[in-house]
C-alpha positions as CSV (number, residue, x, y, z in Angstrom):
1,M,-57.9,-7.8,46.1
2,D,-54.3,-6.9,47.4
3,V,-52.8,-5.0,44.6
4,N,-49.1,-5.5,46.2
5,T,-49.3,-9.2,46.8
6,D,-50.7,-9.9,43.3
7,E,-47.6,-7.7,41.9
8,S,-45.3,-9.8,43.9
9,Q,-46.5,-12.9,42.8
10,V,-46.3,-11.8,39.4
11,C,-42.6,-10.7,39.4
12,K,-41.7,-13.6,41.5
13,T,-38.5,-15.6,40.0
14,D,-39.3,-19.3,39.7
15,A,-35.8,-20.8,40.6
16,A,-36.8,-24.1,38.9
17,S,-37.7,-22.1,35.8
18,L,-34.4,-20.3,35.7
19,A,-32.4,-23.4,36.5
20,Q,-33.8,-24.9,33.2
21,Y,-32.2,-22.1,31.3
22,R,-28.9,-22.1,32.6
23,N,-28.5,-25.8,32.7
24,R,-28.3,-25.6,29.0
25,I,-25.2,-23.1,29.2
26,P,-22.5,-25.4,29.3
27,D,-23.5,-27.3,26.1
28,L,-23.6,-23.9,24.4
29,A,-20.3,-23.1,25.8
30,D,-19.0,-26.4,24.2
31,I,-20.4,-25.5,20.7
32,I,-18.9,-22.2,21.1
33,I,-15.4,-24.0,22.1
34,Q,-15.6,-26.5,19.1
35,S,-16.1,-23.2,17.0
36,C,-12.7,-21.9,18.1
37,E,-11.0,-25.0,16.0
38,D,-12.6,-23.8,13.0
39,P,-9.3,-22.4,10.8
40,Q,-11.9,-20.1,8.9
41,C,-12.3,-18.1,12.0
42,Y,-9.6,-16.3,14.2
43,T,-8.4,-16.8,17.5
44,H,-5.5,-16.4,19.7
45,I,-5.4,-19.3,22.1
46,D,-1.9,-19.5,23.2
47,Y,0.4,-19.5,26.3
48,D,2.2,-16.2,25.1
49,P,0.0,-13.1,25.4
50,I,-0.8,-10.7,23.0
51,P,-1.0,-6.7,23.5
52,S,-4.0,-5.8,25.3
53,E,-6.3,-3.0,24.6
54,G,-6.7,-2.3,28.1
55,Y,-2.9,-2.1,29.0
56,V,-2.6,0.1,25.7
57,V,-4.9,3.0,27.1
58,D,-2.9,2.7,30.3
59,I,0.2,3.5,28.5
60,I,-1.7,6.3,26.4
61,D,-3.0,7.9,29.8
62,K,0.6,7.8,31.5
63,L,2.1,9.3,28.4
64,R,-0.2,12.3,28.9
65,E,1.2,12.6,32.2
66,V,4.5,12.5,30.8
67,L,4.1,14.8,27.5
68,F,2.0,17.2,29.6
69,P,3.2,17.2,32.8
70,G,0.7,18.5,35.7
71,Y,-2.2,18.3,33.3
72,F,-3.3,15.1,33.5
73,S,-2.0,13.8,36.9
74,R,-4.3,13.2,39.7
75,E,-1.4,14.5,42.1
76,K,-0.4,17.9,41.9
77,V,3.2,18.5,40.1
78,D,5.4,21.2,41.8
79,P,9.1,22.1,41.5
80,V,9.6,20.3,44.5
81,N,8.1,16.7,43.8
82,L,8.7,16.7,39.7
83,R,11.7,14.6,39.9
84,F,10.2,12.4,41.9
85,T,6.8,12.5,40.0
86,M,8.6,12.3,36.6
87,G,11.0,9.6,37.9
88,Q,8.0,7.4,39.0
89,N,6.0,7.9,35.9
90,V,9.1,7.2,33.4
91,T,9.8,3.9,35.2
92,Q,6.3,2.8,35.2
93,L,6.0,3.6,31.6
94,F,9.0,2.0,30.7
95,D,7.8,-1.3,32.1
96,M,4.3,-1.1,30.6
97,L,6.0,-0.3,27.1
98,S,8.7,-2.8,27.4
99,E,5.9,-5.7,27.9
100,Q,3.3,-4.7,25.2
101,I,6.0,-4.2,22.6
102,T,7.7,-7.4,23.7
103,H,4.0,-9.5,23.3
104,S,3.7,-7.5,20.0
105,I,6.9,-8.6,18.4
106,R,6.6,-12.4,19.7
107,H,3.3,-12.6,18.4
108,D,4.3,-11.8,15.2
109,C,7.4,-14.4,15.4
110,F,4.7,-16.9,16.4
111,R,2.2,-16.1,14.0
112,Y,4.6,-15.8,11.1
113,H,7.0,-18.7,12.1
114,L,10.2,-16.1,12.0
115,S,13.4,-17.2,14.0
116,C,13.7,-15.9,17.3
117,S,14.6,-12.6,17.3
118,D,15.1,-11.6,20.9
119,C,12.1,-10.0,21.4
120,G,12.6,-9.2,25.1
121,D,15.6,-7.4,24.5
122,R,14.2,-5.4,21.5
123,G,11.2,-4.7,23.8
124,H,13.3,-2.9,26.2
125,E,15.4,-1.5,23.7
126,A,12.6,0.3,21.8
127,A,10.8,1.5,25.3
128,L,14.1,3.1,26.2
129,K,14.2,4.7,22.5
130,I,10.5,6.2,23.0
131,L,11.4,7.3,26.2
132,G,14.3,9.0,24.9
133,S,12.1,10.5,22.2
134,I,9.8,12.4,24.5
135,P,11.7,15.7,24.9
136,A,11.5,16.0,20.9
137,V,8.0,15.1,20.9
138,R,6.8,17.5,23.5
139,K,8.7,20.2,21.5
140,I,6.6,19.6,18.2
141,L,3.4,18.8,20.4
142,A,4.0,22.4,21.5
143,T,3.9,24.0,18.2
144,D,0.7,21.9,17.7
145,V,-0.6,23.5,20.7
146,R,0.5,27.0,19.5
147,A,-0.9,26.5,16.1
148,A,-4.4,25.3,17.4
149,Y,-4.7,28.4,20.0
150,E,-3.5,31.2,17.0
151,G,-5.9,29.9,14.6
152,D,-9.0,29.4,17.1
153,P,-10.5,32.7,18.5
154,A,-12.7,30.5,20.3
155,A,-9.7,29.2,22.7
156,K,-9.5,30.9,25.7
157,S,-6.1,29.5,26.6
158,H,-3.4,27.2,25.9
159,D,-4.7,25.0,28.7
160,E,-8.1,24.6,27.3
161,I,-6.8,23.0,23.9
162,I,-4.5,20.7,26.0
163,F,-7.3,19.5,28.0
164,S,-10.2,19.4,26.0
165,Y,-9.3,19.3,22.0
166,P,-10.1,16.0,20.5
167,G,-7.2,17.1,17.7
168,I,-4.8,17.5,20.1
169,F,-5.4,14.2,21.8
170,A,-5.2,12.5,18.4
171,I,-1.9,14.1,17.3
172,S,-0.4,13.3,20.7
173,V,-1.3,9.7,20.6
174,Y,-0.1,9.6,16.6
175,R,3.1,11.4,17.2
176,V,4.1,8.4,20.1
177,A,2.5,5.6,17.7
178,H,4.7,7.1,14.6
179,R,7.7,6.6,16.6
180,L,6.8,2.8,17.4
181,F,5.9,2.4,13.8
182,E,9.4,3.8,12.7
183,L,11.1,1.2,14.8
184,G,9.2,-1.4,13.2
185,V,7.0,-2.3,16.3
186,P,4.1,-4.3,15.1
187,L,0.2,-4.3,16.3
188,L,0.7,-1.5,19.3
189,P,1.2,1.7,17.0
190,R,-2.1,0.8,15.3
191,I,-3.9,-0.3,18.6
192,M,-3.0,3.4,20.0
193,T,-4.0,5.3,17.1
194,E,-7.3,3.2,16.9
195,Y,-8.0,3.8,20.4
196,A,-7.6,7.6,19.7
197,H,-9.8,7.3,16.7
198,S,-12.7,5.8,18.7
199,V,-12.4,8.4,21.5
200,T,-12.3,11.5,18.9
201,G,-13.7,10.4,15.8
202,I,-10.2,11.0,14.3
203,D,-8.3,8.1,12.1
204,I,-4.7,8.9,11.8
205,H,-2.7,5.6,10.7
206,P,0.7,5.8,12.9
207,G,2.6,5.6,9.2
208,A,1.4,8.9,8.2
209,E,4.4,11.5,8.3
210,I,3.3,14.9,9.9
211,G,5.0,18.0,10.3
212,Q,4.7,20.6,13.0
213,S,2.2,23.0,13.8
214,F,-0.5,20.7,12.8
215,V,-3.9,21.5,13.8
216,I,-7.2,19.4,13.0
217,D,-9.9,21.8,14.0
218,H,-13.1,19.8,15.3
219,G,-12.1,16.6,13.8
220,T,-14.7,14.5,13.5
221,G,-14.5,12.3,10.7
222,V,-11.1,12.8,10.0
223,V,-9.2,9.9,7.9
224,I,-5.2,10.2,7.4
225,G,-3.8,7.3,5.5
226,E,-0.9,5.3,6.3
227,T,1.5,7.0,3.3
228,T,0.2,10.7,3.7
229,V,3.1,13.0,4.0
230,I,1.8,16.6,5.6
231,G,4.3,19.4,5.7
232,D,4.2,22.1,8.1
233,N,1.6,24.6,9.5
234,V,-1.4,22.5,7.9
235,R,-4.5,22.8,9.2
236,I,-7.6,20.7,8.1
237,Y,-11.4,20.4,9.3
238,Q,-13.9,17.7,10.3
239,G,-14.9,15.4,7.8
240,V,-11.6,15.7,5.5
241,T,-10.2,12.3,4.0
242,L,-6.8,12.2,2.9
243,G,-7.1,8.5,1.3
244,A,-6.3,6.4,-1.3
245,L,-7.7,5.6,-4.9
246,S,-10.3,2.9,-4.8
247,L,-8.3,-0.5,-4.9
248,P,-8.8,-3.5,-7.1
249,K,-9.8,-7.1,-5.7
250,N,-6.7,-8.5,-3.8
251,A,-4.8,-5.3,-4.3
252,G,-3.7,-5.2,-0.5
253,D,0.0,-7.3,-0.9
254,K,0.8,-5.8,-4.5
255,L,0.0,-2.3,-3.0
256,R,1.2,-2.7,0.7
257,G,4.3,-0.2,1.4
258,K,3.6,1.7,-1.8
259,K,2.5,5.4,-1.8
260,R,-1.3,5.2,-1.9
261,H,-2.3,8.7,0.1
262,P,-1.9,12.2,-0.9
263,T,0.9,14.9,-0.2
264,I,0.0,18.0,1.5
265,E,2.6,20.8,1.6
266,D,3.5,23.6,4.1
267,D,0.8,26.2,4.9
268,V,-2.1,24.5,3.3
269,I,-5.7,24.7,4.6
270,V,-8.2,21.8,3.7
271,Y,-11.8,23.0,4.6
272,S,-14.6,20.4,5.9
273,G,-15.9,17.7,4.0
274,A,-13.0,17.7,1.4
275,T,-11.9,14.4,-0.1
276,I,-8.1,14.4,-1.6
277,L,-7.3,11.0,-3.0
278,G,-4.0,8.9,-4.6
279,G,-0.2,8.7,-3.9
280,D,0.6,10.6,-6.9
281,T,-1.9,13.8,-5.8
282,I,0.4,16.8,-4.4
283,I,-1.5,19.8,-2.9
284,G,0.7,22.7,-3.5
285,A,2.2,24.7,-0.5
286,R,0.1,27.6,0.7
287,S,-3.2,26.2,-1.1
288,V,-6.7,26.5,0.1
289,I,-9.0,23.6,-0.6
290,G,-12.4,24.5,-0.2
291,G,-15.2,22.2,1.6
292,N,-16.7,19.1,-0.2
293,V,-14.5,19.4,-3.0
294,W,-13.4,16.1,-4.5
295,I,-9.7,15.8,-5.5
296,T,-7.4,13.3,-7.5
297,E,-5.3,15.2,-9.2
298,S,-2.3,17.6,-7.8
299,V,-3.1,21.1,-7.2
300,P,-0.1,23.9,-7.9
301,P,1.1,26.0,-5.1
302,D,-0.8,29.3,-4.3
303,T,-4.2,27.7,-5.6
304,T,-7.8,28.0,-4.3
305,V,-9.8,25.3,-5.1
306,M,-13.6,25.6,-4.5
307,L,-16.9,24.5,-5.8
308,E,-18.9,27.0,-7.8
309,T,-21.7,28.6,-5.3
310,P,-24.7,26.3,-5.5
311,R,-28.4,27.8,-6.6
312,L,-30.6,27.8,-3.6
313,V,-34.2,27.4,-4.1
314,Y,-36.8,28.9,-1.7
315,K,-40.2,27.4,-1.5
316,R,-43.1,28.9,0.0
317,P,-46.4,27.4,1.3
318,L,-48.8,28.1,-1.1
């Protein structure tokens, strides 16, 4: 028997057989379209677009080029072409930001039946304000980079931190998203920080207030809630949660906008796996919170909190 001939017969696609499956697709598409009319499900089928995650990723990429000139550009940036390159990047960033901010505001207007708020003008003005804040954001990000370098013997240079540290990526996105949040822009700030979350495993709500020289070391599993307040020179490690206490059913509307997350004062270190919960919880300045602790009450300044040393049990084979 010719093995090759036999295999070709086994693998041969039967066009008629495939057609009978594909012919069922239109009916399935009709069923899916009908389900879009179900009021219990969520759709956005409208002539006005909403913010696009793909465009948001483009905005973040362009922001990194502007926040750290020369690091993330495909083209070389030197003293000769800096003015041209920066002018081009800032112009592109203005167009992208104003469009997505406008979509965000317009979406809220239609979704909640609000009166016209001149979303186009508001989008352009907000974009200009974000661009105007770039020098201040760059300055505070520089403190974050220096703090990361000074506290990490494994870091060989500031360049290494800017290029490769997930904490700096997440903090960079947060710092711009926070400015948008302060301007009252809906949707877009959260989409930005959730993208950073998906890339780094670091979840920072854009509403959190975070001081300068902030370091997230390693970072995977870090959660920082919306009403968290963090002072200057704070360092936290992987797996840290700065969260809210367990909420009762239907508490969303009652507690929305109220302080639900902890305050971390200046010069605090929080080690890996620590969980700090509650809006009334304050970790005093210069305190050290050990790994894997669970805290729901305030800690005075200059305090070290740690678990008792566990007793290890060693078993040898019989």
